[in-house]
All heavy atoms as an XYZ file, in Angstrom:
728
protein
N     361.816    212.138     93.286
C     362.607    211.464     92.259
C     363.152    212.531     91.306
O     362.412    213.372     90.812
C     361.738    210.443     91.489
C     362.539    209.770     90.410
C     361.143    209.422     92.421
N     364.457    212.433     91.049
C     365.098    213.384     90.142
C     364.717    213.099     88.702
O     364.352    211.982     88.343
C     366.623    213.296     90.281
C     367.100    213.765     91.643
O     366.392    214.595     92.243
O     368.155    213.295     92.091
N     364.794    214.139     87.888
C     364.461    213.991     86.483
C     365.482    213.063     85.811
O     366.684    213.197     85.994
C     364.471    215.349     85.790
C     364.012    215.276     84.354
C     363.921    216.652     83.712
O     364.192    217.657     84.352
N     363.539    216.686     82.470
N     364.986    212.097     85.046
C     365.853    211.158     84.362
C     366.090    209.875     85.132
O     366.747    208.975     84.649
N     365.585    209.782     86.349
C     365.748    208.577     87.156
C     364.398    207.949     87.417
O     363.416    208.636     87.626
C     366.423    208.902     88.494
C     367.862    209.308     88.336
C     368.212    210.640     88.264
C     368.845    208.346     88.243
C     369.525    211.021     88.116
C     370.165    208.719     88.093
C     370.506    210.059     88.032
N     364.374    206.629     87.412
C     363.143    205.889     87.655
C     363.367    205.018     88.886
O     364.374    204.307     88.966
C     362.789    205.005     86.443
C     361.533    204.210     86.714
C     362.627    205.853     85.197
N     362.478    205.068     89.854
C     362.658    204.212     91.025
C     362.468    202.746     90.652
O     361.640    202.403     89.816
C     361.580    204.683     91.989
C     360.567    205.370     91.144
C     361.302    205.912     89.952
N     363.264    201.869     91.282
C     363.179    200.431     91.024
C     362.241    199.821     92.046
O     362.346    200.086     93.244
C     364.566    199.778     91.119
C     365.499    200.411     90.088
C     364.476    198.277     90.911
C     366.927    199.962     90.199
N     361.314    199.014     91.572
C     360.379    198.360     92.479
C     361.118    197.365     93.362
O     362.098    196.741     92.954
C     359.290    197.648     91.702
C     358.367    198.607     91.010
C     357.207    197.876     90.433
N     356.303    198.829     89.816
C     355.168    198.510     89.262
N     354.781    197.257     89.256
N     354.403    199.429     88.730
N     360.623    197.203     94.543
C     361.238    196.339     95.539
C     361.370    194.895     95.048
O     362.373    194.226     95.317
C     360.404    196.380     96.825
C     361.026    195.667     97.999
C     362.234    196.401     98.564
O     362.277    197.639     98.490
O     363.132    195.704     99.067
N     360.392    194.422     94.289
C     360.422    193.020     93.847
C     361.538    192.736     92.848
O     361.914    191.592     92.643
C     359.068    192.597     93.267
C     358.686    193.282     91.982
C     357.342    192.776     91.507
C     356.966    193.383     90.165
N     355.686    192.865     89.687
N     362.110    193.783     92.224
C     363.184    193.588     91.264
C     364.575    193.729     91.883
O     365.572    193.455     91.228
C     363.045    194.556     90.093
C     361.786    194.330     89.298
C     360.799    195.294     89.236
C     361.596    193.144     88.610
C     359.643    195.078     88.515
C     360.442    192.917     87.893
C     359.465    193.896     87.839
O     358.317    193.668     87.124
N     364.655    194.164     93.124
C     365.936    194.310     93.802
C     366.416    192.953     94.298
O     365.640    192.132     94.775
C     365.815    195.277     94.973
C     365.526    196.734     94.598
C     365.317    197.561     95.844
C     366.656    197.304     93.776
N     367.718    192.697     94.173
C     368.311    191.457     94.659
C     369.076    191.783     95.927
O     369.954    192.645     95.928
C     369.260    190.848     93.601
C     369.919    189.593     94.138
C     368.504    190.555     92.328
N     368.755    191.078     96.989
C     369.422    191.313     98.274
C     370.768    190.614     98.275
O     370.946    189.549     97.700
C     368.545    190.793     99.411
C     367.232    191.547     99.501
C     366.381    191.004    100.598
C     365.044    191.754    100.587
N     364.069    191.162    101.468
N     371.738    191.215     98.965
C     373.086    190.656     99.046
C     373.091    189.317     99.766
O     373.952    188.474     99.528
C     374.013    191.635     99.747
N     372.115    189.094    100.649
C     372.074    187.841    101.415
C     371.386    186.715    100.638
O     371.354    185.590    101.125
C     371.347    188.078    102.742
O     370.010    188.483    102.480
N     370.865    186.990     99.451
C     370.150    185.983     98.662
C     371.118    185.322     97.678
O     371.454    185.892     96.644
C     368.999    186.652     97.909
C     368.170    185.677     97.097
O     368.258    184.457     97.339
O     367.424    186.145     96.208
N     371.604    184.097     97.964
C     372.585    183.452     97.071
C     372.003    183.119     95.696
O     372.697    183.189     94.681
C     373.002    182.187     97.816
C     371.966    181.967     98.858
C     371.304    183.284     99.132
N     370.729    182.763     95.645
C     370.099    182.441     94.363
C     370.028    183.684     93.469
O     370.304    183.632     92.270
C     368.697    181.876     94.601
C     368.029    181.364     93.349
C     366.664    180.770     93.645
O     366.575    179.893     94.523
O     365.698    181.193     92.981
N     369.674    184.808     94.071
C     369.609    186.065     93.322
C     370.978    186.497     92.833
O     371.134    186.984     91.712
N     372.010    186.298     93.669
C     373.372    186.647     93.275
C     373.837    185.774     92.105
O     374.514    186.250     91.195
C     374.324    186.485     94.478
C     374.097    187.496     95.578
C     374.383    188.917     95.126
O     375.280    189.161     94.322
N     373.608    189.859     95.643
N     373.465    184.490     92.119
C     373.846    183.590     91.026
C     373.188    184.026     89.718
O     373.820    183.988     88.651
C     373.448    182.152     91.369
N     371.917    184.452     89.790
C     371.237    184.936     88.577
C     371.909    186.192     88.041
O     372.070    186.356     86.834
C     369.762    185.202     88.866
C     368.924    183.946     88.840
C     367.462    184.270     89.002
N     367.256    184.551     90.420
C     366.324    185.325     90.932
N     365.478    185.925     90.147
N     366.210    185.517     92.217
N     372.325    187.082     88.954
C     373.010    188.310     88.536
C     374.331    187.989     87.842
O     374.674    188.595     86.823
C     373.261    189.222     89.731
C     372.075    190.056     90.191
C     372.462    190.865     91.417
C     371.614    190.982     89.099
N     375.088    187.033     88.394
C     376.368    186.657     87.784
C     376.146    186.054     86.398
O     376.884    186.330     85.458
C     377.111    185.671     88.676
C     377.734    186.324     89.879
C     378.494    185.317     90.708
C     379.045    185.993     91.962
N     379.753    185.039     92.817
N     375.118    185.230     86.265
C     374.817    184.624     84.964
C     374.434    185.695     83.948
O     374.868    185.653     82.785
C     373.698    183.602     85.107
N     373.646    186.664     84.369
C     373.273    187.764     83.468
C     374.494    188.579     83.066
O     374.636    188.981     81.905
C     372.231    188.662     84.134
C     370.824    188.095     84.256
C     369.959    189.028     85.104
C     370.202    187.901     82.899
N     375.384    188.823     84.021
C     376.591    189.592     83.728
C     377.492    188.842     82.754
O     378.075    189.440     81.843
C     377.340    189.897     85.015
N     377.606    187.522     82.899
C     378.419    186.723     81.977
C     377.833    186.759     80.570
O     378.561    186.859     79.593
C     378.526    185.280     82.469
C     379.393    185.122     83.692
C     380.830    185.536     83.441
O     381.352    185.230     82.353
O     381.421    186.170     84.327
N     376.521    186.672     80.469
C     375.870    186.725     79.159
C     376.092    188.073     78.501
O     376.265    188.165     77.291
C     374.377    186.444     79.282
C     374.092    184.995     79.577
O     374.922    184.129     79.344
N     372.914    184.720     80.111
N     376.093    189.120     79.291
C     376.278    190.466     78.753
C     377.709    190.664     78.279
O     377.965    191.329     77.288
C     375.920    191.498     79.822
C     375.888    192.904     79.282
C     375.351    193.865     80.265
N     373.920    193.659     80.373
C     373.150    194.264     81.249
N     373.670    195.107     82.092
N     371.867    194.039     81.298
N     378.685    190.036     78.984
C     380.092    190.174     78.613
C     380.402    189.451     77.312
O     381.317    189.809     76.595
C     380.994    189.612     79.721
C     381.097    190.485     80.927
C     382.017    189.857     81.953
C     382.029    190.639     83.245
N     382.851    189.970     84.260
N     379.652    188.404     77.003
C     379.952    187.599     75.823
C     379.601    188.315     74.520
O     379.834    187.790     73.451
C     379.221    186.258     75.897
O     377.826    186.461     75.838
N     379.053    189.468     74.597
C     378.756    190.238     73.395
C     377.270    190.320     73.135
O     376.462    189.715     73.838
N     376.920    191.075     72.127
C     375.496    191.213     71.825
C     374.910    189.908     71.328
O     375.588    189.110     70.677
C     375.460    192.291     70.743
C     376.807    192.240     70.125
C     377.760    191.810     71.209
N     373.673    189.708     71.639
C     373.009    188.490     71.182
C     372.734    188.613     69.694
O     372.517    189.699     69.173
C     371.709    188.276     71.946
O     370.854    189.376     71.746
N     372.776    187.502     68.970
C     372.534    187.571     67.526
C     371.103    188.017     67.246
O     370.176    187.678     67.975
C     372.772    186.146     67.045
C     372.637    185.300     68.259
C     373.006    186.155     69.435
N     370.969    188.783     66.182
C     369.640    189.274     65.825
C     368.801    188.132     65.283
O     369.290    187.317     64.507
C     369.740    190.386     64.776
C     370.422    191.619     65.292
C     370.467    192.690     64.239
C     371.151    193.937     64.784
N     371.249    194.977     63.790
N     367.549    188.068     65.690
C     366.701    186.988     65.170
C     366.426    187.181     63.692
O     366.259    188.292     63.212
C     365.416    187.119     65.989
C     365.416    188.510     66.495
C     366.852    188.918     66.620
N     366.404    186.087     62.979
C     366.137    186.128     61.543
C     364.648    186.000     61.341
O     364.017    185.082     61.827
C     366.866    184.974     60.821
C     366.547    184.988     59.350
C     368.353    185.061     61.056
N     364.082    186.960     60.655
C     362.648    186.903     60.380
C     362.441    186.790     58.880
O     362.908    187.620     58.117
C     361.939    188.142     60.920
O     362.459    189.294     60.312
N     361.772    185.758     58.470
C     361.491    185.575     57.050
C     362.685    185.030     56.302
O     363.653    184.551     56.863
N     362.633    185.105     55.008
C     363.678    184.565     54.156
C     364.873    185.517     54.112
O     364.751    186.712     54.341
C     363.142    184.352     52.751
N     366.028    184.965     53.786
C     367.227    185.773     53.680
C     367.155    186.618     52.415
O     366.829    186.116     51.354
C     368.441    184.857     53.641
C     369.741    185.590     53.703
C     370.896    184.622     53.773
C     372.194    185.381     53.838
N     373.333    184.477     53.886
N     367.467    187.883     52.546
C     367.410    188.782     51.396
C     368.574    188.501     50.461
O     369.680    188.235     50.883
C     367.491    190.241     51.865
C     366.366    190.711     52.757
C     365.129    191.144     52.000
N     365.345    192.071     50.950
C     365.165    193.365     51.027
N     364.761    193.911     52.130
N     365.366    194.136     49.984
N     368.324    188.580     49.184
C     369.340    188.274     48.193
C     370.007    189.527     47.643
O     370.773    189.433     46.699
C     368.711    187.485     47.050
O     367.747    188.275     46.398
N     369.705    190.680     48.190
C     370.285    191.907     47.695
C     369.425    192.565     46.629
O     369.742    193.649     46.155
N     368.359    191.912     46.220
C     367.464    192.488     45.217
C     366.377    193.281     45.921
O     365.975    192.951     47.035
C     366.833    191.387     44.372
C     367.828    190.576     43.580
C     367.141    189.515     42.771
C     368.122    188.691     41.982
N     367.463    187.657     41.195
N     365.894    194.288     45.249
C     364.825    195.097     45.833
C     363.513    194.319     45.808
O     363.352    193.361     45.035
C     364.661    196.405     45.058
O     364.146    196.141     43.764
N     362.597    194.725     46.646
C     361.291    194.061     46.698
C     360.570    194.174     45.359
O     359.893    193.262     44.919
C     360.432    194.666     47.797
C     360.894    194.285     49.160
C     359.988    194.860     50.204
N     360.463    194.482     51.521
C     359.966    194.923     52.634
N     358.966    195.780     52.622
N     360.450    194.536     53.797
N     360.725    195.311     44.712
C     360.083    195.517     43.412
C     360.624    194.528     42.378
O     359.875    193.945     41.608
C     360.303    196.949     42.945
C     359.690    197.229     41.586
C     359.905    198.647     41.159
N     359.066    199.504     41.978
C     359.240    200.811     42.104
N     360.210    201.408     41.477
N     358.435    201.524     42.863
N     361.963    194.336     42.406
C     362.571    193.422     41.449
C     362.134    191.986     41.736
O     361.838    191.224     40.805
C     364.081    193.529     41.508
C     364.791    192.695     40.464
C     366.294    192.877     40.502
O     366.812    193.583     41.357
N     366.990    192.247     39.593
N     362.082    191.605     42.999
C     361.637    190.256     43.353
C     360.191    190.025     42.939
O     359.845    188.954     42.428
C     361.797    190.026     44.856
C     363.235    189.955     45.360
C     363.257    189.942     46.884
C     363.941    188.748     44.803
N     359.359    191.038     43.120
C     357.949    190.919     42.737
C     357.823    190.744     41.224
O     357.051    189.914     40.746
C     357.184    192.150     43.198
C     355.709    192.107     42.887
C     355.010    193.349     43.390
C     353.539    193.316     43.065
N     352.849    194.524     43.509
N     358.607    191.518     40.490
C     358.559    191.435     39.031
C     359.010    190.058     38.550
O     358.411    189.484     37.630
C     359.448    192.526     38.433
C     359.214    192.797     36.987
C     359.961    194.033     36.551
C     359.465    194.474     35.204
N     360.067    195.727     34.777
N     360.058    189.519     39.190
C     360.528    188.189     38.812
C     359.489    187.119     39.111
O     359.308    186.188     38.330
C     361.837    187.872     39.535
C     363.017    188.632     38.997
C     364.284    188.389     39.787
O     364.268    187.593     40.753
O     365.310    188.988     39.429
N     358.784    187.244     40.249
C     357.719    186.296     40.572
C     356.598    186.364     39.547
O     356.063    185.342     39.124
C     357.155    186.571     41.969
C     357.972    186.015     43.091
C     357.216    186.037     44.396
N     356.661    187.331     44.737
C     357.272    188.255     45.464
N     358.465    188.031     45.948
N     356.686    189.402     45.728
N     356.256    187.588     39.125
C     355.193    187.748     38.129
C     355.600    187.145     36.795
O     354.803    186.474     36.140
C     354.851    189.228     37.967
C     354.097    189.804     39.148
C     353.898    191.308     39.021
O     354.565    191.982     38.245
N     352.975    191.830     39.810
N     356.843    187.365     36.383
C     357.320    186.805     35.121
C     357.349    185.280     35.188
O     357.012    184.605     34.220
C     358.713    187.346     34.780
C     358.730    188.807     34.390
C     357.908    189.089     33.140
O     357.929    188.275     32.199
O     357.254    190.140     33.100
N     357.759    184.745     36.325
C     357.789    183.292     36.491
C     356.375    182.729     36.405
O     356.138    181.699     35.795
C     358.418    182.949     37.849
C     358.547    181.483     38.115
C     359.189    181.247     39.466
C     359.213    179.779     39.809
N     359.728    179.529     41.147
N     355.429    183.444     36.997
C     354.042    182.994     36.981
C     353.472    183.080     35.569
O     352.727    182.208     35.144
C     353.207    183.831     37.948
C     351.848    183.258     38.219
C     351.711    182.098     38.956
C     350.709    183.873     37.728
C     350.464    181.563     39.210
C     349.468    183.341     37.972
C     349.338    182.186     38.711
N     353.844    184.123     34.832
C     353.366    184.273     33.453
C     353.867    183.139     32.565
O     353.151    182.628     31.730
C     353.838    185.610     32.860
C     352.974    186.777     33.186
C     353.453    188.001     32.422
C     352.588    189.193     32.692
N     353.039    190.371     31.943
N     355.118    182.760     32.751
C     355.701    181.746     31.878
C     355.463    180.329     32.392
O     355.983    179.380     31.834
C     357.204    181.990     31.743
O     357.820    181.822     32.998
N     354.697    180.178     33.443
C     354.482    178.864     34.036
C     353.517    178.016     33.219
O     353.288    176.865     33.539
C     353.964    179.015     35.456
N     352.939    178.563     32.168
C     352.044    177.783     31.332
C     350.590    177.904     31.738
O     349.756    177.135     31.282
N     350.271    178.868     32.595
C     348.874    179.058     32.981
C     348.265    180.121     32.074
O     348.601    181.289     32.160
C     348.781    179.470     34.448
O     349.587    180.592     34.688
N     347.425    179.694     31.199
C     346.798    180.590     30.231
C     345.710    181.416     30.908
O     345.002    180.932     31.786
C     346.188    179.768     29.087
C     345.642    180.542     27.899
C     346.781    181.263     27.189
C     344.947    179.604     26.945
N     345.584    182.653     30.487
C     344.563    183.554     31.031
C     343.177    183.053     30.623
O     342.882    182.895     29.435
C     344.800    184.959     30.499
S     343.548    186.149     31.012
N     342.353    182.774     31.591
C     341.009    182.269     31.295
C     340.154    183.320     30.596
O     339.344    183.000     29.728
C     340.329    181.812     32.588
C     340.984    180.634     33.293
C     340.276    180.341     34.594
C     340.972    179.414     32.400
N     340.346    184.570     30.961
C     339.584    185.645     30.316
C     339.982    185.803     28.853
O     339.149    186.100     28.008
C     339.781    186.970     31.060
C     339.226    186.978     32.467
C     337.731    186.964     32.453
C     337.183    187.078     33.857
N     335.740    187.110     33.898
N     341.279    185.568     28.563
C     341.737    185.635     27.177
C     341.116    184.491     26.376
O     340.731    184.673     25.219
C     343.261    185.569     27.105
C     343.830    185.617     25.689
C     343.733    187.022     25.133
C     345.242    185.119     25.663
N     341.030    183.326     26.984
C     340.419    182.183     26.307
C     338.952    182.458     25.985
O     338.424    181.978     24.986
C     340.548    180.929     27.180
N     338.311    183.260     26.831
C     336.919    183.647     26.577
C     336.843    184.823     25.619
O     335.776    185.179     25.144
C     336.222    184.018     27.888
C     336.094    182.861     28.852
C     335.584    183.302     30.214
O     335.426    184.489     30.480
N     335.346    182.338     31.074
N     338.010    185.463     25.354
C     338.071    186.567     24.409
C     337.805    187.930     25.010
O     337.562    188.885     24.278
N     337.911    188.073     26.337
C     337.601    189.376     26.935
C     338.481    189.724     28.143
O     337.977    190.146     29.177
C     336.124    189.443     27.332
C     335.658    188.291     28.211
C     334.179    188.373     28.474
C     333.720    187.143     29.255
N     332.302    187.113     29.478
N     339.804    189.580     28.005
C     340.708    189.983     29.083
C     340.863    191.500     29.047
O     341.279    192.067     28.043
C     342.070    189.310     28.956
S     343.189    189.773     30.290
N     340.546    192.141     30.143
C     340.591    193.603     30.203
C     341.909    194.128     30.772
O     342.130    195.328     30.774
C     339.436    194.127     31.075
O     339.542    193.550     32.373
C     338.094    193.772     30.463
N     342.791    193.229     31.228
C     344.039    193.671     31.850
C     345.144    193.930     30.842
O     346.064    194.688     31.111
C     344.515    192.648     32.888
C     343.628    192.574     34.084
C     342.750    191.515     34.252
C     343.650    193.565     35.038
C     341.932    191.434     35.354
C     342.831    193.508     36.151
C     341.965    192.444     36.304
N     345.089    193.278     29.686
C     346.094    193.499     28.645
C     347.483    193.076     29.089
O     347.679    191.968     29.573
N     348.488    193.974     28.925
C     349.872    193.657     29.285
C     350.067    193.526     30.789
O     351.041    192.927     31.239
C     350.820    194.731     28.748
C     350.898    194.701     27.233
O     350.591    193.640     26.656
O     351.276    195.730     26.644
N     349.187    194.085     31.581
C     349.325    194.021     33.039
C     348.724    192.749     33.632
O     348.786    192.535     34.833
C     348.676    195.238     33.681
C     349.400    196.526     33.345
C     348.868    197.674     34.120
C     349.662    198.920     33.773
N     349.358    200.029     34.640
N     348.153    191.909     32.788
C     347.559    190.656     33.255
C     348.659    189.742     33.777
O     349.724    189.632     33.171
C     346.806    189.971     32.117
S     345.975    188.454     32.636
N     348.409    189.100     34.908
C     349.437    188.243     35.494
C     349.436    186.835     34.904
O     350.284    186.021     35.248
C     349.289    188.190     37.010
C     348.014    187.573     37.513
C     348.004    187.609     39.040
C     346.740    186.974     39.577
N     346.730    186.977     41.038
N     348.524    186.545     34.024
C     348.467    185.236     33.389
C     349.037    185.317     31.976
O     349.166    186.388     31.393
C     347.029    184.715     33.347
C     346.465    184.473     34.708
C     345.585    185.373     35.262
C     346.824    183.350     35.433
C     345.056    185.165     36.525
C     346.305    183.128     36.691
C     345.428    184.042     37.240
N     349.357    184.155     31.417
C     349.992    184.071     30.118
C     348.972    184.342     29.000
O     347.869    183.816     29.023
C     350.596    182.669     29.959
C     351.541    182.575     28.804
O     351.701    183.506     28.033
N     352.176    181.423     28.679
N     349.369    185.150     28.017
C     348.514    185.464     26.874
C     349.037    184.845     25.586
O     348.479    185.100     24.526
C     348.390    186.989     26.704
C     347.409    187.604     27.646
N     346.708    188.732     27.327
C     347.005    187.272     28.885
C     345.909    189.072     28.328
N     346.086    188.190     29.291
N     350.095    184.051     25.670
C     350.706    183.450     24.480
C     350.049    182.097     24.229
O     350.432    181.062     24.791
C     352.204    183.298     24.678
C     352.916    182.914     23.392
O     352.251    182.843     22.346
O     354.135    182.696     23.464
N     349.034    182.081     23.358
C     348.255    180.865     23.092
C     349.101    179.815     22.373
O     349.035    178.629     22.693
C     346.988    181.201     22.281
C     346.090    182.125     23.109
C     346.233    179.942     21.907
C     344.899    182.675     22.376
N     349.945    180.259     21.414
C     350.779    179.308     20.668
C     351.760    178.581     21.592
O     351.940    177.369     21.465
C     351.558    180.042     19.565
C     350.620    180.621     18.513
O     349.515    180.038     18.318
O     350.956    181.645     17.909
N     352.370    179.283     22.524
C     353.306    178.648     23.470
C     352.569    177.713     24.415
O     353.098    176.682     24.800
C     354.053    179.715     24.261
N     351.346    178.065     24.745
C     350.558    177.232     25.641
C     350.174    175.910     24.953
O     350.198    174.846     25.564
C     349.307    177.976     26.087
C     348.426    177.170     27.009
C     348.781    176.982     28.328
C     347.244    176.605     26.557
C     347.976    176.240     29.175
C     346.419    175.862     27.387
C     346.800    175.695     28.718
N     349.843    175.981     23.661
C     349.432    174.801     22.921
C     350.619    173.904     22.531
O     350.436    172.719     22.275
C     348.656    175.198     21.669
C     347.317    175.888     21.924
C     346.699    176.348     20.598
C     346.373    174.968     22.670
N     351.819    174.484     22.499
C     353.001    173.715     22.085
C     353.464    172.728     23.138
O     353.089    172.603     24.186
C     354.148    174.649     21.781
């Protein structure tokens, strides 16, 4: 076998006398002529925002959702400004 060539296994070869195999080949050729297949969509459609920006927006939304920090209510939140829960007691009570 020459370098750059791979032998084809016998089971993948289509014989000229096999009408079913020829029909499959024609169908494959037609599909290939119609252009590239569309890329599968995985996950949600991106909005043009970076992942960091989307994460920050989710955190801000969660902070303002009215969920008060339980540790703050106990008087001992150690996360401070980095806490993902709301620390605004007056807004929570309003």
